[in-house]
mmCIF file of the C-alpha atoms, coordinates in Angstrom:
data_MODEL
# 
_entry.id   MODEL 
# 
loop_
_atom_site.group_PDB 
_atom_site.id 
_atom_site.type_symbol 
_atom_site.label_atom_id 
_atom_site.label_alt_id 
_atom_site.label_comp_id 
_atom_site.label_asym_id 
_atom_site.label_entity_id 
_atom_site.label_seq_id 
_atom_site.pdbx_PDB_ins_code 
_atom_site.Cartn_x 
_atom_site.Cartn_y 
_atom_site.Cartn_z 
_atom_site.occupancy 
_atom_site.B_iso_or_equiv 
_atom_site.pdbx_formal_charge 
_atom_site.auth_seq_id 
_atom_site.auth_comp_id 
_atom_site.auth_asym_id 
_atom_site.auth_atom_id 
_atom_site.pdbx_PDB_model_num 
ATOM 1   C CA . MET A 1 1   ? 144.052 83.588  114.744 1.00 0.00 ? 1   MET A CA 1 
ATOM 2   C CA . ASN A 1 2   ? 145.103 85.213  111.508 1.00 0.00 ? 2   ASN A CA 1 
ATOM 3   C CA . SER A 1 3   ? 147.525 88.103  110.949 1.00 0.00 ? 3   SER A CA 1 
ATOM 4   C CA . ASP A 1 4   ? 144.760 90.626  111.721 1.00 0.00 ? 4   ASP A CA 1 
ATOM 5   C CA . ASN A 1 5   ? 144.276 89.059  115.187 1.00 0.00 ? 5   ASN A CA 1 
ATOM 6   C CA . ARG A 1 6   ? 140.832 87.836  114.204 1.00 0.00 ? 6   ARG A CA 1 
ATOM 7   C CA . GLU A 1 7   ? 139.723 84.333  115.014 1.00 0.00 ? 7   GLU A CA 1 
ATOM 8   C CA . VAL A 1 8   ? 139.304 82.193  111.962 1.00 0.00 ? 8   VAL A CA 1 
ATOM 9   C CA . ASP A 1 9   ? 136.702 79.512  112.497 1.00 0.00 ? 9   ASP A CA 1 
ATOM 10  C CA . MET A 1 10  ? 136.872 77.897  109.118 1.00 0.00 ? 10  MET A CA 1 
ATOM 11  C CA . THR A 1 11  ? 138.394 78.476  105.740 1.00 0.00 ? 11  THR A CA 1 
ATOM 12  C CA . ARG A 1 12  ? 137.159 77.232  102.424 1.00 0.00 ? 12  ARG A CA 1 
ATOM 13  C CA . GLN A 1 13  ? 139.178 76.501  99.343  1.00 0.00 ? 13  GLN A CA 1 
ATOM 14  C CA . LEU A 1 14  ? 137.955 78.106  96.144  1.00 0.00 ? 14  LEU A CA 1 
ATOM 15  C CA . ASN A 1 15  ? 139.219 77.218  92.711  1.00 0.00 ? 15  ASN A CA 1 
ATOM 16  C CA . LEU A 1 16  ? 138.829 80.226  90.460  1.00 0.00 ? 16  LEU A CA 1 
ATOM 17  C CA . ARG A 1 17  ? 139.564 80.626  86.778  1.00 0.00 ? 17  ARG A CA 1 
ATOM 18  C CA . VAL A 1 18  ? 140.932 84.103  86.061  1.00 0.00 ? 18  VAL A CA 1 
ATOM 19  C CA . GLU A 1 19  ? 142.791 85.755  83.223  1.00 0.00 ? 19  GLU A CA 1 
ATOM 20  C CA . ASP A 1 20  ? 146.559 85.256  83.281  1.00 0.00 ? 20  ASP A CA 1 
ATOM 21  C CA . GLU A 1 21  ? 147.129 89.005  83.596  1.00 0.00 ? 21  GLU A CA 1 
ATOM 22  C CA . PHE A 1 22  ? 144.955 89.180  86.734  1.00 0.00 ? 22  PHE A CA 1 
ATOM 23  C CA . ALA A 1 23  ? 146.757 86.211  88.284  1.00 0.00 ? 23  ALA A CA 1 
ATOM 24  C CA . GLU A 1 24  ? 150.155 87.751  87.534  1.00 0.00 ? 24  GLU A CA 1 
ATOM 25  C CA . LYS A 1 25  ? 149.141 91.097  89.051  1.00 0.00 ? 25  LYS A CA 1 
ATOM 26  C CA . LEU A 1 26  ? 147.794 89.365  92.145  1.00 0.00 ? 26  LEU A CA 1 
ATOM 27  C CA . GLU A 1 27  ? 150.981 87.351  92.511  1.00 0.00 ? 27  GLU A CA 1 
ATOM 28  C CA . ARG A 1 28  ? 153.167 90.494  92.163  1.00 0.00 ? 28  ARG A CA 1 
ATOM 29  C CA . LEU A 1 29  ? 151.080 92.385  94.707  1.00 0.00 ? 29  LEU A CA 1 
ATOM 30  C CA . SER A 1 30  ? 151.166 89.439  97.075  1.00 0.00 ? 30  SER A CA 1 
ATOM 31  C CA . LYS A 1 31  ? 154.953 89.316  96.914  1.00 0.00 ? 31  LYS A CA 1 
ATOM 32  C CA . LYS A 1 32  ? 155.258 93.082  97.439  1.00 0.00 ? 32  LYS A CA 1 
ATOM 33  C CA . MET A 1 33  ? 152.966 92.897  100.467 1.00 0.00 ? 33  MET A CA 1 
ATOM 34  C CA . GLY A 1 34  ? 154.609 89.772  101.821 1.00 0.00 ? 34  GLY A CA 1 
ATOM 35  C CA . ARG A 1 35  ? 151.224 88.097  102.228 1.00 0.00 ? 35  ARG A CA 1 
ATOM 36  C CA . PRO A 1 36  ? 149.653 85.023  100.642 1.00 0.00 ? 36  PRO A CA 1 
ATOM 37  C CA . MET A 1 37  ? 147.605 85.642  97.519  1.00 0.00 ? 37  MET A CA 1 
ATOM 38  C CA . ALA A 1 38  ? 144.446 84.470  99.307  1.00 0.00 ? 38  ALA A CA 1 
ATOM 39  C CA . ALA A 1 39  ? 144.964 87.057  102.070 1.00 0.00 ? 39  ALA A CA 1 
ATOM 40  C CA . VAL A 1 40  ? 145.532 89.842  99.535  1.00 0.00 ? 40  VAL A CA 1 
ATOM 41  C CA . LEU A 1 41  ? 142.488 88.831  97.505  1.00 0.00 ? 41  LEU A CA 1 
ATOM 42  C CA . GLU A 1 42  ? 140.343 88.679  100.639 1.00 0.00 ? 42  GLU A CA 1 
ATOM 43  C CA . ALA A 1 43  ? 141.598 92.073  101.876 1.00 0.00 ? 43  ALA A CA 1 
ATOM 44  C CA . ILE A 1 44  ? 140.819 93.687  98.546  1.00 0.00 ? 44  ILE A CA 1 
ATOM 45  C CA . GLY A 1 45  ? 137.678 91.710  97.787  1.00 0.00 ? 45  GLY A CA 1 
ATOM 46  C CA . THR A 1 46  ? 135.848 92.102  101.098 1.00 0.00 ? 46  THR A CA 1 
ATOM 47  C CA . PRO A 1 47  ? 135.354 95.890  100.824 1.00 0.00 ? 47  PRO A CA 1 
ATOM 48  C CA . ALA A 1 48  ? 134.433 95.527  97.143  1.00 0.00 ? 48  ALA A CA 1 
ATOM 49  C CA . ILE A 1 49  ? 131.789 92.910  97.988  1.00 0.00 ? 49  ILE A CA 1 
ATOM 50  C CA . GLU A 1 50  ? 130.424 95.077  100.805 1.00 0.00 ? 50  GLU A CA 1 
ATOM 51  C CA . ALA A 1 51  ? 130.228 98.080  98.468  1.00 0.00 ? 51  ALA A CA 1 
ATOM 52  C CA . ALA A 1 52  ? 128.424 96.037  95.812  1.00 0.00 ? 52  ALA A CA 1 
ATOM 53  C CA . GLU A 1 53  ? 125.966 94.724  98.408  1.00 0.00 ? 53  GLU A CA 1 
ATOM 54  C CA . ALA A 1 54  ? 125.314 98.264  99.685  1.00 0.00 ? 54  ALA A CA 1 
ATOM 55  C CA . ASP A 1 55  ? 124.713 99.466  96.110  1.00 0.00 ? 55  ASP A CA 1 
ATOM 56  C CA . ILE A 1 56  ? 122.271 96.617  95.461  1.00 0.00 ? 56  ILE A CA 1 
ATOM 57  C CA . GLU A 1 57  ? 120.426 97.342  98.715  1.00 0.00 ? 57  GLU A CA 1 
ATOM 58  C CA . PHE A 1 58  ? 120.193 101.056 97.903  1.00 0.00 ? 58  PHE A CA 1 
ATOM 59  C CA . GLU A 1 59  ? 118.921 100.345 94.391  1.00 0.00 ? 59  GLU A CA 1 
ATOM 60  C CA . ALA A 1 60  ? 116.300 97.922  95.744  1.00 0.00 ? 60  ALA A CA 1 
ATOM 61  C CA . GLU A 1 61  ? 115.107 100.493 98.297  1.00 0.00 ? 61  GLU A CA 1 
ATOM 62  C CA . ALA A 1 62  ? 114.935 103.199 95.631  1.00 0.00 ? 62  ALA A CA 1 
ATOM 63  C CA . LEU A 1 63  ? 113.049 100.941 93.224  1.00 0.00 ? 63  LEU A CA 1 
ATOM 64  C CA . ALA A 1 64  ? 110.580 99.917  95.942  1.00 0.00 ? 64  ALA A CA 1 
ATOM 65  C CA . ALA A 1 65  ? 109.988 103.575 96.816  1.00 0.00 ? 65  ALA A CA 1 
ATOM 66  C CA . TRP A 1 66  ? 109.441 104.439 93.144  1.00 0.00 ? 66  TRP A CA 1 
ATOM 67  C CA . GLU A 1 67  ? 107.030 101.540 92.658  1.00 0.00 ? 67  GLU A CA 1 
ATOM 68  C CA . GLU A 1 68  ? 105.084 102.578 95.755  1.00 0.00 ? 68  GLU A CA 1 
ATOM 69  C CA . TYR A 1 69  ? 104.874 106.132 94.423  1.00 0.00 ? 69  TYR A CA 1 
ATOM 70  C CA . GLU A 1 70  ? 103.712 104.871 91.009  1.00 0.00 ? 70  GLU A CA 1 
ATOM 71  C CA . LEU A 1 71  ? 100.997 102.756 92.642  1.00 0.00 ? 71  LEU A CA 1 
ATOM 72  C CA . THR A 1 72  ? 99.781  105.210 95.273  1.00 0.00 ? 72  THR A CA 1 
ATOM 73  C CA . GLY A 1 73  ? 100.839 108.644 94.109  1.00 0.00 ? 73  GLY A CA 1 
ATOM 74  C CA . ILE A 1 74  ? 102.015 109.248 97.655  1.00 0.00 ? 74  ILE A CA 1 
ATOM 75  C CA . CYS A 1 75  ? 105.579 110.345 98.126  1.00 0.00 ? 75  CYS A CA 1 
ATOM 76  C CA . ASP A 1 76  ? 107.689 110.671 101.217 1.00 0.00 ? 76  ASP A CA 1 
ATOM 77  C CA . ALA A 1 77  ? 108.473 114.021 102.737 1.00 0.00 ? 77  ALA A CA 1 
ATOM 78  C CA . SER A 1 78  ? 111.830 115.465 101.821 1.00 0.00 ? 78  SER A CA 1 
ATOM 79  C CA . ALA A 1 79  ? 113.079 114.848 105.372 1.00 0.00 ? 79  ALA A CA 1 
ATOM 80  C CA . THR A 1 80  ? 112.450 111.120 104.907 1.00 0.00 ? 80  THR A CA 1 
ATOM 81  C CA . LEU A 1 81  ? 114.284 111.143 101.596 1.00 0.00 ? 81  LEU A CA 1 
ATOM 82  C CA . ASP A 1 82  ? 117.156 113.090 103.131 1.00 0.00 ? 82  ASP A CA 1 
ATOM 83  C CA . GLU A 1 83  ? 117.378 110.444 105.849 1.00 0.00 ? 83  GLU A CA 1 
ATOM 84  C CA . LEU A 1 84  ? 117.515 107.648 103.249 1.00 0.00 ? 84  LEU A CA 1 
ATOM 85  C CA . PHE A 1 85  ? 120.321 109.389 101.392 1.00 0.00 ? 85  PHE A CA 1 
ATOM 86  C CA . ASP A 1 86  ? 122.137 110.129 104.663 1.00 0.00 ? 86  ASP A CA 1 
ATOM 87  C CA . GLN A 1 87  ? 121.975 106.428 105.566 1.00 0.00 ? 87  GLN A CA 1 
ATOM 88  C CA . ALA A 1 88  ? 123.309 105.488 102.130 1.00 0.00 ? 88  ALA A CA 1 
ATOM 89  C CA . LEU A 1 89  ? 126.122 108.015 102.547 1.00 0.00 ? 89  LEU A CA 1 
ATOM 90  C CA . VAL A 1 90  ? 127.043 106.584 105.958 1.00 0.00 ? 90  VAL A CA 1 
ATOM 91  C CA . ARG A 1 91  ? 127.179 103.079 104.450 1.00 0.00 ? 91  ARG A CA 1 
ATOM 92  C CA . ALA A 1 92  ? 129.297 104.300 101.533 1.00 0.00 ? 92  ALA A CA 1 
ATOM 93  C CA . LYS A 1 93  ? 131.714 106.105 103.848 1.00 0.00 ? 93  LYS A CA 1 
ATOM 94  C CA . ALA A 1 94  ? 132.047 103.004 106.045 1.00 0.00 ? 94  ALA A CA 1 
ATOM 95  C CA . VAL A 1 95  ? 132.927 100.895 103.015 1.00 0.00 ? 95  VAL A CA 1 
ATOM 96  C CA . ALA A 1 96  ? 135.404 103.519 101.795 1.00 0.00 ? 96  ALA A CA 1 
ATOM 97  C CA . GLU A 1 97  ? 137.019 103.670 105.236 1.00 0.00 ? 97  GLU A CA 1 
ATOM 98  C CA . LYS A 1 98  ? 137.427 99.867  105.263 1.00 0.00 ? 98  LYS A CA 1 
ATOM 99  C CA . GLN A 1 99  ? 139.083 100.052 101.858 1.00 0.00 ? 99  GLN A CA 1 
ATOM 100 C CA . ARG A 1 100 ? 141.610 102.574 103.175 1.00 0.00 ? 100 ARG A CA 1 
ATOM 101 C CA . GLY A 1 101 ? 142.363 100.155 105.992 1.00 0.00 ? 101 GLY A CA 1 
# 
């Protein structure tokens, strides 16, 4: 188990090339938090990756809807669009909540 009481099945070593300034900031933050740099990077990176994935998914759904409209001239009712935006808002709030910890 890790410090978050989650089971860790497997870890993978990554060798990353980053700017010196980024590495120094990460090292300082790691020391302040008393956690390994990998744990800090994962804690910060996971919500950022999830947010980026949610943005990409939303953009793909919006583009598909636009293309369908362009091809058919048929658009969804405003209630359907409201539901799509509500779902996107729920996903965004969930990512924001994870970032706050």
